[in-house]
N, C-alpha and C positions, 0 to 999 in steps of 0.2 A: 572718894579720892584718898582716904586715909591709907597710909602705908601699912601693910599687913604685919610686918615684924615689930613686935612690941619693944624690942631692944633698939630700934632705930627711931630717930626723932620723927614726929608727925610732920605733915606738910605745914600745918599751922605753926609749929615751932620753926621749921625751915624758913617760912615767910618772915618770921620775926615776932610772932605772937600777936596779941590783941592790938597793941599800939600800931604796929606796921600794917596789919590787916585793915584797921580803921583808916589809916592814912591812904591805903590803896583804894578802898571803897569811896572815900571822900574825893580823891582825885578823879576816880571814874565818873562820879556824878558831876563834879565841877567841869570836867571836859565835856560831858554830855550837854551841860547847860551852856557852855561857852562856844563850842566849835560847830560851825555850820554843817560840817560833814556828818554830824550826829543828829541832825534835825528830825530825821525819820523816826528814830527811837525816842527822842525827847518828846515828840508829839504824842507818844503812847502813854506818857506819864502825867500825873496831875501837876498843876502849876507849882506847887511846893514839892521838892524832892526829898524832904526830910523823912517821911515815912518810908519811902523807897530805900533811902540810904540805910536806915536802921534795919529794915527787914533783910536787905542784901548782906549787910555786915553780920547779922545774926545767923543767916543761912550759911554763909561762907565759913563762919567760925566752926560750926559743926561739920560741914562738908569737908573741911581740911583737917579734921581730927582734933580740933579744939573743943571748947565747951559747946554743948548742943543747945545754944540759946534759943534758936528758932523753934525747935521741937518742944522745948520746955514751955514756951509762951503760946505757941499757935498749934502745936501738934504736927503731924506729918506734913511736910512741905507741899506735896501734891503739885509740883511745879507745873506740869503740863495743864492740869485742870485749872489752876489759878491763872494761867496765861491764855487760856482759850478765848476769853472775850477780846483779846488784842490781836489784830492781824499781824502775824509774824511770818515773813517769807525770807528768802535768801538775802535780800538787801538789809532787812532788820537784823538778821543773824550776823551778817558780816559787819554791820555798824557796831553792834554790841561787842563783838570780838575785837574789832580794831580799837574801840574805846578802852576795853579792858587791857589790851596789849600796851597801849599808850600809858595807862595808869600804872601798870607793872613796871614799865621802863622808867617812868618818872620817879617812882619810889625806890628804884635801884635794886629790884629783885635780880638775883643771878640768872644768867642766860639759860642754864640747864634747868633751873626750877621753872622759869617762865615757859619753856618749851613743854615741860611735863604738865603744867597747869593748863596751858592753852590746848593741848591735845585732849585733856579731859573736859575742859569747858566747851570745846568745839562739839564733842559728842552730845553734851547737854543742850547747847544752843541749837544744834541741828534738829534734835528731837523736839524742840519747842515749835518748830515750823508748823503752821496750821493753815496757810493760805496757798491756793494754787498759784503756780508761777506761769 
């Protein structure tokens, strides 16, 4: 997701850095925990979302061009392999994307940045699908 031109700000910087990214990830998991429309993806997570919050924050930090926190602690993300134990289909993909969209809106990301992020996140979320429809 990192912008190629080193003279341009990274997506991490455009989001607002660590504090805004943390706020967005926290809102994402708060929504997942609170909103009935996300029950399908909430059921795929452990009772406590703290570990998921931290890993998602660490991953997105590096993915958006900020510090590579996830890679430094856990190595290569191997996203698809790590998610294979969980049944992910179109419904789960769409819930995840809707929840992330809502979180981005709630933390006030600019519309153009949200569109760019969602396009990239859609590619990743769709690639994670592993159950027949």
